[in-house]
C-alpha positions in Angstrom: 211.5 134.6 -38.8 214.9 134.1 -37.2 215.9 137.6 -38.2 212.7 139.1 -36.7 213.2 137.0 -33.5 216.9 138.2 -33.3 215.9 141.8 -33.9 213.1 141.7 -31.2 215.6 140.0 -28.8 218.2 142.7 -29.6 215.7 145.5 -29.0 214.6 144.0 -25.7 218.2 143.6 -24.5 219.0 147.1 -25.6 216.0 148.5 -23.6 216.9 146.4 -20.5 220.6 147.3 -20.5 220.3 150.8 -21.9 217.3 152.1 -20.0 215.7 149.9 -17.3 218.9 148.7 -15.5 220.6 152.1 -15.3 217.4 153.7 -14.0 216.8 150.9 -11.5 220.4 150.9 -10.1 221.0 154.7 -10.3 222.6 155.6 -7.0 222.9 159.3 -7.9 219.3 160.4 -8.1 218.9 163.7 -9.7 217.5 166.2 -7.2 215.7 169.2 -8.4 215.4 172.2 -6.1 215.1 176.0 -6.3 216.5 178.9 -4.3 213.1 179.1 -2.6 213.5 175.5 -1.3 216.8 176.5 0.3 215.2 179.6 1.7 212.4 177.6 3.3 215.0 175.2 4.9 216.7 178.2 6.6 213.7 180.2 7.5 214.4 180.9 11.1 213.7 184.5 12.0 216.0 185.5 14.9 218.7 182.8 15.5 221.1 183.4 18.3 224.4 182.0 17.0 226.7 183.0 19.9 225.9 183.8 23.5 228.6 185.1 25.9 228.2 185.1 29.6 230.3 187.8 31.0 231.3 188.3 34.7 232.5 191.7 35.4 233.1 194.4 38.0 231.9 197.9 37.4 232.9 201.0 39.3 230.7 204.0 40.3 233.0 206.9 40.2 232.6 209.8 42.6 234.5 212.8 43.9 235.5 213.8 47.4 236.6 217.4 47.5 239.1 217.6 44.6 240.0 213.9 44.4 238.3 211.4 42.2 237.2 208.3 44.1 235.2 205.1 43.6 231.9 205.3 45.5 231.4 201.5 45.1 232.1 198.5 43.0 229.5 196.1 41.8 230.1 192.5 40.6 227.6 191.3 38.0 226.9 188.7 35.3 225.7 189.8 31.9 224.8 187.9 28.8 225.4 189.2 25.3 224.1 187.6 22.1 225.2 187.7 18.5 222.2 186.9 16.3 220.9 187.3 12.8 217.6 187.2 10.9 218.0 184.0 8.8 215.0 185.0 6.7 217.4 187.5 5.1 219.7 184.8 3.6 219.6 184.9 -0.2 220.6 181.9 -2.3 221.7 181.9 -5.9 222.2 178.7 -7.9 224.7 178.1 -10.8 223.5 174.9 -12.5 226.5 174.7 -14.8 229.1 174.9 -12.0 227.0 172.9 -9.5 227.4 175.7 -6.9 224.9 177.3 -4.6 225.9 180.6 -3.1 224.4 181.8 0.2 224.6 185.5 0.9 224.5 185.9 4.7 222.8 188.6 6.6 224.6 191.0 9.0 225.4 189.6 12.5 223.8 191.8 15.2 225.1 192.2 18.7 222.5 192.6 21.5 222.8 195.0 24.3 224.1 193.4 27.5 221.4 191.9 29.7 222.3 192.1 33.3 221.3 189.3 35.7 220.1 191.4 38.6 220.3 188.4 40.9 224.0 188.3 40.4 224.7 191.8 41.8 227.0 192.1 44.7 228.5 195.4 46.1 231.7 196.4 47.7 231.3 197.9 50.2 228.3 195.8 51.0 226.2 198.6 52.3 226.7 200.9 49.3 224.0 203.4 48.8 223.1 202.8 45.2 220.2 203.4 42.9 219.4 200.1 41.1 218.7 201.9 37.9 222.1 203.6 38.0 223.8 200.3 38.9 222.3 198.5 35.9 223.3 201.3 33.6 226.9 201.2 34.9 227.0 197.4 34.5 225.6 197.5 30.9 228.1 200.2 29.9 231.0 198.2 31.5 230.0 195.0 29.7 229.5 196.8 26.4 232.9 198.4 26.7 234.7 195.1 27.6 233.2 192.9 24.9 235.0 192.2 21.7 232.3 192.7 19.1 234.6 191.7 16.1 235.5 188.4 17.7 231.8 187.8 18.5 230.8 188.5 14.9 233.5 186.2 13.6 232.4 183.3 15.8 228.8 184.0 15.1 229.5 184.0 11.3 231.3 180.7 11.6 228.5 179.2 13.6 225.9 180.6 11.1 227.8 178.9 8.2 227.7 175.6 10.0 224.0 175.9 10.6 223.2 176.8 7.0 225.4 173.8 5.8 223.5 171.5 8.2 220.1 172.8 7.1 220.8 172.7 3.3 222.9 169.5 3.1 219.8 167.2 2.8 218.6 169.3 -0.2 222.0 169.8 -1.9 223.4 166.3 -1.5 226.9 165.5 -2.7 226.3 166.9 -6.2 226.3 170.6 -5.2 228.9 172.8 -3.5 227.8 175.4 -1.0 229.7 178.7 -0.9 229.1 181.8 1.2 229.1 185.4 0.4 229.8 187.6 3.4 227.5 190.6 4.0 228.5 194.0 3.1 229.1 195.9 6.4 226.6 198.7 7.1 227.5 202.0 5.5 229.6 200.5 2.7 228.6 200.3 -0.9 227.8 196.9 -2.4 
């Protein structure tokens, strides 16, 4: 009887210390997720990651007899956005290494949008067609912007956004890495 009682007590202690207590006090809960869970977390169609406000001065060139002249100058404000379609982010998961890789989409640069309330002319009484003025301003803003710098900043912001959106799912057990998109026209 003592042996049976000791054996039962041993089994109960083994179950308590081997199974029940570790499960009750487990601070590192196993989280199970799939690539589609990560994709749903980042499912934002057109996300503007960088917006530049550009103040510029465009010139309307003209000609007087044989000399090239400037007919007028126009001061303007334009906004240019760098954005991406986050639904194009692809995730791959390496369970053995504990790594999730996010393949980022291409960053797109919008055409400059001119704030037509910001236009001011020199000389003030310039005879200008508003359609021509807007075209000149858009061309000037597009020529002056640094698209590579915008793409780099937008890519950095995109990585921060993806980290923030996926961190609750990944927790501390998983490492998030990024794969840069292949530029258009280059082979994968």
